[in-house]
C-alpha positions as CSV (number, residue, x, y, z in Angstrom):
1,X,3.2,-29.1,-52.6
2,X,2.5,-25.6,-51.4
3,X,0.9,-24.3,-54.6
4,X,-2.5,-25.8,-53.8
5,X,-2.4,-24.3,-50.3
6,X,-1.5,-20.9,-51.7
7,X,-4.4,-21.1,-54.1
8,X,-6.7,-22.1,-51.2
9,X,-5.6,-19.0,-49.3
10,X,-5.9,-16.7,-52.4
11,X,-9.4,-18.1,-53.0
12,X,-10.6,-16.8,-49.7
13,X,-9.7,-13.3,-50.9
14,X,-10.9,-13.5,-54.5
15,X,-14.2,-15.2,-53.5
16,X,-14.7,-12.2,-51.2
17,X,-14.3,-9.7,-54.0
18,X,-10.6,-8.7,-53.4
19,X,-8.7,-7.8,-56.6
20,X,-5.6,-9.9,-56.1
21,X,-2.3,-9.8,-57.9
22,X,0.3,-12.5,-57.4
23,X,3.7,-11.0,-56.4
24,X,3.3,-7.8,-58.4
25,X,0.8,-5.1,-59.2
26,X,0.5,-3.8,-62.7
27,X,1.5,-0.2,-63.4
28,X,-1.4,2.3,-63.3
29,X,-3.6,-0.4,-61.8
30,X,-7.1,0.6,-60.5
31,X,-7.0,0.9,-56.7
32,X,-7.7,-0.5,-54.2
33,X,-6.1,-3.9,-54.8
34,X,-4.1,-6.4,-52.9
35,X,-0.8,-8.1,-53.8
36,X,0.0,-11.5,-52.3
37,X,3.5,-12.8,-51.7
38,X,3.5,-16.5,-50.7
39,X,6.4,-18.6,-49.5
40,X,7.0,-22.1,-50.9
41,X,5.9,-23.7,-47.7
42,X,7.9,-25.2,-44.9
43,X,7.7,-28.9,-43.9
44,X,6.4,-29.6,-40.4
45,X,7.7,-32.7,-38.7
46,X,6.9,-34.5,-35.5
47,X,10.5,-35.5,-35.0
48,X,13.8,-34.7,-36.8
49,X,14.0,-38.2,-38.2
50,X,10.4,-38.4,-39.3
51,X,8.9,-37.7,-42.7
52,X,7.1,-34.4,-43.2
53,X,3.7,-34.5,-41.4
54,X,2.4,-31.3,-42.9
55,X,3.2,-27.9,-44.3
56,X,3.3,-24.4,-42.9
57,X,2.3,-21.7,-45.3
58,X,3.1,-18.0,-44.8
59,X,1.6,-15.3,-47.0
60,X,2.1,-11.5,-47.0
61,X,-0.7,-9.3,-48.3
62,X,0.1,-5.8,-49.3
63,X,-3.1,-3.7,-49.6
64,X,-2.7,-0.6,-51.9
65,X,-4.9,2.4,-52.1
66,X,-4.9,6.0,-53.4
67,X,-5.4,7.3,-49.8
68,X,-4.4,6.1,-46.4
69,X,-8.1,5.4,-45.7
70,X,-8.5,3.3,-48.8
71,X,-5.5,1.2,-48.0
72,X,-6.7,0.7,-44.4
73,X,-10.2,-0.3,-45.6
74,X,-8.7,-2.8,-48.0
75,X,-6.6,-4.3,-45.1
76,X,-9.8,-4.5,-43.0
77,X,-11.5,-6.4,-45.8
78,X,-8.6,-8.8,-46.2
79,X,-8.6,-9.4,-42.5
80,X,-12.3,-10.1,-42.4
81,X,-12.0,-12.6,-45.3
82,X,-9.0,-14.6,-44.0
83,X,-8.4,-14.2,-40.3
84,X,-9.5,-17.3,-38.4
85,X,-10.8,-18.9,-41.7
86,X,-9.7,-22.3,-42.9
87,X,-8.5,-22.5,-46.5
88,X,-10.0,-25.4,-48.4
89,X,-7.4,-27.7,-50.0
90,X,-8.4,-31.1,-51.4
91,X,-6.7,-33.9,-49.4
92,X,-5.6,-31.6,-46.6
93,X,-6.9,-30.3,-43.3
94,X,-5.9,-26.7,-42.7
95,X,-5.8,-24.8,-39.4
96,X,-7.3,-21.4,-39.1
97,X,-5.3,-18.5,-40.7
98,X,-3.6,-16.4,-38.0
99,X,-2.3,-12.9,-38.4
100,X,1.4,-12.8,-37.5
101,X,2.0,-9.1,-38.2
102,X,0.3,-6.1,-39.7
103,X,1.0,-2.4,-39.9
104,X,-0.8,0.9,-40.4
105,X,-1.0,2.3,-43.9
106,X,2.0,4.3,-45.0
107,X,2.7,6.5,-48.0
108,X,5.0,5.2,-50.8
109,X,6.6,8.1,-52.6
110,X,8.9,5.7,-54.6
111,X,6.1,5.5,-57.2
112,X,4.5,8.3,-59.2
113,X,1.8,9.1,-58.3
114,X,2.4,8.2,-54.7
115,X,0.1,5.5,-53.2
116,X,-0.5,4.2,-49.7
117,X,0.0,0.6,-48.6
118,X,-0.6,-1.6,-45.5
119,X,1.1,-5.0,-45.0
120,X,-0.1,-8.0,-43.1
121,X,1.5,-11.5,-42.7
122,X,-0.6,-14.6,-42.4
123,X,0.2,-18.2,-41.5
124,X,-1.6,-21.5,-41.4
125,X,-0.7,-25.2,-41.2
126,X,-2.0,-28.1,-43.2
127,X,-1.8,-31.9,-42.6
128,X,-2.9,-34.7,-44.9
129,X,-6.5,-35.6,-44.5
């Protein structure tokens, strides 16, 4: 059920020109780029006994750059493209995407050459139309 919602979120990014990788970034990739990590979606219910009324989607974006500034600018672009926007999913009505968490760019010395990355976590809810 969540795959269409994840694609709707990812479309907001790719339609805005973000180079997006799903769950991993290729070695020696051209930077900047963004990696998306989406959960499978959690059911939302009105009551414990009721059937699922909707789905809650959480996506982490990791913005990668050669420099701190580049990773930060990539995060700014991601924020501009998704924050308070509504993903379009056929047969569903989505709430606006909200930012749950984000951090400042930091250096990753575990890869060679070192890169900088900034993480943000996003959430939205969808109910059948």
